[in-house]
N, C-alpha and C positions, 0 to 999 in steps of 0.2 A: 521398789516394786515394779513388777514385770507382769505385762498381761499379754496374753497370746492366744490363738485359736488353733484348733486340731483341723486339718483337712477333712471336710465331710459334716463338719460340726458349726452351729451357727453358736454355740455356747462361747463365752468369752472366759477363761481361765486366769486367776489373778496368783501369783506366788510372790510372798515375801523374801528380800536378799536377804533379811536377819536370819530367817528359819532355812533358807536355801540359798546360799550364796551363790552356787552355780546357775542359778539362773540370769543373770546378767548377761552370760556369755551365750544365752541361747539365740540362735540364727535360723532363719528361714530353711526347711528342709532337715533342720535336725530330728532326730527320734528321741522322745520323750516317755517316761512311764510316771503316770500320775495316779493319785489316789483322792477324790473329790467326793463332798456328801452333794447330793443333787437334791437340791431346793427349788427348781423348777423356774428358777430366775434364769436371767440370760448371762449375768455374771455368777460366778462361782468360786470360790477360794478353795485351792488346791492345800490339801492335808499332808500329801508325801509325794515329792518332785526329785525325779532322777533323769540327769541328761545323759542319753548313752550315745555312743559313737555313731557318727554318719557312715551309712553305706554307701 
């Protein structure tokens, strides 16, 4: 499991490495594309995760 925050957000996102194996390579400054269900909780599970190339 990987947890991360997105700059400008106070929400913590959780990604499972079983469903999203590239999530374990996530580094500070990487660009990601995610889809999640906003439950108004601080921690949200990510449904769809894509690690995009850094700029």
